[in-house]
KEDOZA-530764 format. One record per residue: chain; x, y, z of N, C-alpha, C in turn. Coordinates in steps of 0.02 Angstrom, whole numbers, plus 50000, padded with zeros to 5 digits. Layout:
REC mol  n.xx  n.yy  n.zz ca.xx ca.yy ca.zz  c.xx  c.yy  c.zz
REC   A     X     Y     Z     X     Y     Z     X     Y     Z
...
# end
This chain:
REC mol  n.xx  n.yy  n.zz ca.xx ca.yy ca.zz  c.xx  c.yy  c.zz
REC   A 53308 43667 57418 53269 43628 57460 53203 43678 57462
REC   A 53142 43659 57429 53090 43705 57425 53052 43701 57488
REC   A 53033 43762 57509 52994 43773 57573 52924 43738 57559
REC   A 52889 43724 57615 52816 43707 57617 52783 43768 57658
REC   A 52756 43811 57622 52733 43873 57643 52671 43902 57617
REC   A 52636 43936 57649 52576 43970 57620 52566 44040 57668
REC   A 52540 44091 57640 52510 44143 57686 52474 44127 57741
REC   A 52491 44159 57800 52441 44149 57862 52440 44089 57899
REC   A 52495 44051 57897 52500 43986 57928 52490 43994 58005
REC   A 52465 43941 58034 52460 43945 58113 52526 43942 58136
REC   A 52564 43893 58113 52639 43884 58136 52683 43875 58070
REC   A 52742 43910 58069 52790 43895 58020 52850 43872 58057
REC   A 52859 43800 58049 52919 43768 58081 52981 43784 58042
REC   A 53032 43801 58071 53096 43819 58042 53155 43774 58062
REC   A 53179 43733 58021 53238 43685 58034 53301 43729 58028
REC   A 53355 43695 58046 53422 43734 58046 53445 43744 57975
REC   A 53457 43682 57941 53467 43681 57870 53449 43612 57849
REC   A 53453 43602 57781 53439 43527 57760 53501 43488 57770
REC   A 53477 43431 57799 53532 43372 57799 53540 43345 57721
REC   A 53593 43303 57721 53608 43279 57652 53545 43227 57626
REC   A 53518 43193 57676 53462 43153 57649 53398 43197 57622
REC   A 53390 43250 57670 53335 43296 57649 53347 43316 57578
REC   A 53407 43348 57573 53424 43378 57505 53416 43327 57448
REC   A 53437 43261 57462 53426 43209 57408 53364 43195 57395
REC   A 53321 43192 57443 53242 43174 57431 53199 43227 57411
REC   A 53222 43293 57439 53170 43341 57426 53122 43344 57489
REC   A 53129 43309 57532 53079 43307 57594 53110 43323 57651
REC   A 53084 43370 57688 53110 43402 57755 53112 43345 57808
REC   A 53169 43349 57852 53172 43306 57903 53159 43232 57881
REC   A 53210 43217 57829 53196 43150 57803 53242 43094 57826
REC   A 53286 43114 57863 53335 43063 57896 53291 43021 57943
REC   A 53296 42949 57938 53260 42905 57977 53263 42913 58056
REC   A 53318 42944 58076 53325 42954 58145 53294 43017 58176
REC   A 53274 43061 58131 53247 43128 58149 53176 43118 58180
REC   A 53164 43145 58233 53096 43138 58268 53044 43193 58253
REC   A 53063 43235 58210 53014 43285 58189 52949 43257 58178
REC   A 52933 43218 58129 52873 43192 58115 52836 43152 58170
REC   A 52867 43106 58203 52831 43073 58264 52814 43126 58316
REC   A 52856 43176 58327 52842 43221 58380 52777 43263 58364
REC   A 52776 43282 58292 52711 43320 58271 52648 43284 58290
REC   A 52655 43219 58271 52594 43177 58293 52589 43177 58364
REC   A 52637 43154 58404 52627 43146 58483 52606 43219 58511
REC   A 52619 43266 58481 52600 43338 58521 52536 43361 58495
REC   A 52499 43324 58443 52435 43343 58427 52432 43389 58363
REC   A 52493 43407 58337 52485 43448 58282 52464 43404 58219
REC   A 52468 43344 58212 52435 43305 58154 52403 43248 58189
REC   A 52354 43227 58164 52308 43167 58186 52347 43104 58171
REC   A 52400 43105 58133 52432 43035 58114 52505 43052 58091
REC   A 52541 42999 58095 52607 43003 58088 52619 43015 58005
REC   A 52641 43068 57985 52656 43087 57914 52726 43066 57896
REC   A 52736 43043 57833 52794 43024 57812 52829 43093 57785
REC   A 52893 43098 57783 52925 43160 57742 52897 43170 57681
REC   A 52882 43119 57646 52846 43123 57567 52780 43157 57572
REC   A 52752 43162 57635 52686 43188 57643 52692 43253 57663
REC   A 52745 43297 57659 52754 43354 57689 52700 43409 57672
REC   A 52676 43400 57604 52639 43459 57586 52558 43453 57624
REC   A 52553 43396 57655 52488 43387 57693 52493 43437 57756
REC   A 52552 43453 57769 52549 43500 57832 52513 43564 57817
REC   A 52506 43585 57752 52478 43651 57736 52399 43648 57759
REC   A 52364 43586 57752 52299 43574 57769 52285 43588 57839
REC   A 52342 43577 57887 52338 43590 57957 52362 43656 57980
REC   A 52368 43705 57931 52391 43768 57943 52470 43773 57968
REC   A 52509 43718 57942 52578 43708 57962 52622 43716 57897
REC   A 52683 43739 57903 52726 43740 57853 52801 43733 57882
REC   A 52851 43723 57830 52918 43717 57841 52962 43755 57804
REC   A 53022 43780 57828 53068 43817 57802 53139 43798 57844
REC   A 53185 43832 57820 53257 43827 57856 53282 43895 57872
REC   A 53332 43890 57922 53367 43956 57931 53419 43959 57871
REC   A 53449 43907 57856 53508 43910 57806 53488 43864 57749
REC   A 53489 43883 57690 53471 43847 57634 53519 43790 57618
REC   A 53588 43797 57632 53633 43747 57615 53638 43682 57646
REC   A 53637 43625 57615 53635 43566 57644 53704 43544 57671
REC   A 53707 43519 57723 53768 43489 57747 53753 43431 57793
REC   A 53805 43385 57803 53804 43329 57845 53782 43339 57918
REC   A 53807 43392 57944 53797 43423 58013 53789 43495 58014
REC   A 53752 43515 58064 53730 43590 58066 53801 43624 58089
REC   A 53846 43596 58120 53906 43630 58150 53951 43644 58090
REC   A 53931 43626 58027 53974 43641 57968 53960 43714 57946
REC   A 53909 43746 57969 53880 43814 57954 53928 43865 57986
REC   A 53936 43919 57955 53971 43975 57982 53927 44027 58024
REC   A 53952 44061 58061 53915 44111 58094 53884 44161 58048
REC   A 53920 44176 57993 53893 44224 57945 53831 44192 57911
REC   A 53836 44132 57894 53772 44094 57863 53720 44095 57908
REC   A 53731 44085 57975 53670 44100 58015 53642 44159 58024
REC   A 53683 44210 58025 53662 44292 58032 53622 44296 57964
REC   A 53646 44279 57906 53608 44301 57843 53554 44252 57838
REC   A 53553 44193 57861 53491 44157 57861 53442 44181 57904
REC   A 53457 44218 57966 53407 44250 58006 53383 44311 57975
REC   A 53426 44342 57938 53393 44405 57904 53342 44384 57849
REC   A 53367 44337 57812 53319 44319 57761 53253 44280 57788
REC   A 53265 44244 57841 53203 44214 57870 53148 44268 57895
REC   A 53184 44318 57924 53138 44379 57949 53097 44407 57894
REC   A 53132 44416 57834 53103 44443 57769 53049 44387 57751
REC   A 53052 44330 57757 53011 44278 57741 52947 44282 57778
REC   A 52958 44282 57847 52903 44284 57896 52866 44349 57892
REC   A 52901 44409 57869 52860 44466 57858 52817 44460 57809
REC   A 52837 44426 57755 52797 44421 57693 52746 44368 57695
REC   A 52755 44317 57735 52704 44257 57736 52652 44264 57798
REC   A 52672 44310 57852 52643 44321 57908 52606 44259 57943
REC   A 52647 44201 57964 52615 44159 58001 52606 44179 58078
REC   A 52564 44151 58111 52546 44168 58178 52607 44161 58229
REC   A 52643 44106 58216 52699 44078 58254 52761 44057 58202
REC   A 52816 44081 58222 52879 44047 58194 52906 44004 58243
REC   A 52918 43938 58231 52948 43901 58270 53018 43869 58248
REC   A 53069 43895 58281 53133 43877 58262 53157 43817 58298
REC   A 53171 43765 58271 53195 43691 58297 53267 43690 58302
REC   A 53285 43716 58361 53355 43719 58376 53378 43779 58421
REC   A 53383 43784 58476 53403 43840 58517 53466 43874 58489
REC   A 53519 43826 58485 53587 43854 58456 53577 43888 58394
REC   A 53544 43862 58341 53526 43899 58282 53493 43956 58290
REC   A 53435 43960 58334 53404 44027 58342 53452 44079 58370
REC   A 53495 44066 58427 53548 44106 58449 53589 44138 58402
REC   A 53615 44091 58351 53665 44114 58308 53626 44151 58249
REC   A 53567 44136 58228 53539 44173 58178 53507 44246 58196
REC   A 53488 44254 58257 53457 44311 58285 53510 44343 58339
REC   A 53564 44325 58349 53615 44356 58404 53579 44360 58465
REC   A 53549 44314 58492 53520 44310 58554 53542 44254 58600
REC   A 53602 44275 58626 53636 44217 58664 53600 44191 58727
REC   A 53552 44231 58751 53521 44209 58813 53457 44171 58797
REC   A 53437 44153 58727 53370 44119 58712 53366 44052 58747
REC   A 53311 44029 58762 53302 43968 58788 53238 43934 58751
REC   A 53232 43870 58758 53173 43839 58731 53102 43876 58758
REC   A 53071 43888 58713 52997 43910 58731 52988 43976 58698
REC   A 52935 44018 58716 52917 44076 58678 52969 44129 58695
REC   A 52983 44171 58643 53029 44222 58642 52995 44296 58645
REC   A 53031 44344 58671 53010 44411 58672 53010 44431 58605
REC   A 53044 44415 58557 53054 44438 58491 52988 44428 58456
REC   A 52976 44476 58411 52917 44464 58369 52941 44485 58297
REC   A 52924 44460 58240 52940 44481 58182 52868 44506 58147
REC   A 52862 44560 58149 52796 44595 58135 52750 44570 58186
REC   A 52691 44538 58162 52642 44523 58214 52655 44441 58226
REC   A 52702 44414 58203 52723 44344 58216 52758 44335 58281
REC   A 52734 44293 58325 52765 44272 58390 52817 44218 58373
REC   A 52876 44226 58408 52928 44176 58397 52932 44125 58454
REC   A 52944 44067 58438 52955 44007 58484 53012 43969 58466
REC   A 53047 43946 58519 53112 43900 58500 53092 43835 58529
REC   A 53102 43787 58482 53076 43718 58504 53153 43674 58499
REC   A 53155 43621 58541 53212 43576 58538 53226 43548 58475
REC   A 53286 43545 58457 53303 43509 58385 53281 43445 58388
REC   A 53249 43412 58343 53217 43343 58340 53272 43291 58307
REC   A 53330 43320 58292 53380 43273 58266 53389 43213 58314
REC   A 53408 43154 58294 53423 43102 58334 53491 43108 58374
REC   A 53530 43159 58347 53589 43164 58389 53577 43213 58453
REC   A 53521 43242 58460 53498 43283 58516 53477 43235 58573
REC   A 53520 43213 58608 53503 43157 58669 53472 43192 58726
REC   A 53473 43261 58730 53448 43288 58790 53378 43288 58794
REC   A 53349 43282 58738 53272 43276 58732 53249 43213 58709
REC   A 53200 43178 58745 53175 43121 58717 53107 43137 58671
REC   A 53089 43094 58631 53028 43112 58593 52966 43140 58637
REC   A 52960 43111 58694 52903 43131 58737 52909 43193 58766
REC   A 52973 43214 58789 52989 43275 58815 52978 43332 58760
REC   A 53001 43314 58696 53003 43360 58640 52925 43362 58628
REC   A 52882 43317 58625 52817 43316 58614 52773 43367 58663
REC   A 52798 43366 58721 52770 43407 58769 52779 43484 58755
REC   A 52843 43494 58734 52860 43568 58719 52823 43582 58647
REC   A 52819 43539 58601 52787 43556 58545 52712 43564 58561
REC   A 52685 43525 58608 52614 43537 58625 52601 43601 58659
REC   A 52656 43630 58698 52638 43698 58729 52631 43752 58674
REC   A 52676 43736 58624 52669 43788 58563 52603 43781 58531
REC   A 52578 43720 58515 52504 43703 58490 52451 43738 58531
REC   A 52453 43735 58597 52409 43769 58634 52410 43832 58630
REC   A 52465 43866 58638 52472 43939 58633 52444 43961 58568
REC   A 52464 43928 58513 52436 43949 58439 52363 43944 58435
REC   A 52336 43889 58468 52264 43880 58457 52228 43932 58500
REC   A 52259 43957 58551 52231 44006 58607 52231 44073 58572
REC   A 52267 44089 58524 52279 44156 58503 52227 44168 58445
# end
């Protein structure tokens, strides 16, 4: 699954791993029930609802997408602890190379596993990767019933405001 990245992005969003539909289409967050694209618009990151096939437009807004783990699965719980740790190591190297202002990991469980931080919560983290500040966002999967699109958008908007203030 190719990343949508450039040097010096305002925010690099990081999914857990590609789902099967994402892997089949080559478009991040491609599953129809995934709320990533609507939440980006609701939170003010994008002025309109982008389709997954328009993912490269994110670069014009200073945004990008990558994943913690590259292997596609039907569900994130199919990933091993070792895959998460190795993914966290590779992600840190990618962030150090690309130098985004913010890294936003979508999924607190994935962040905890990738960076061995059991106490992490949604929101800004103490961890930095070089000069990049790290933020954890709720997982936009339709399976994440704890968050509505609106409450997710509020959290995404907190990140947007922090990134714009920096």
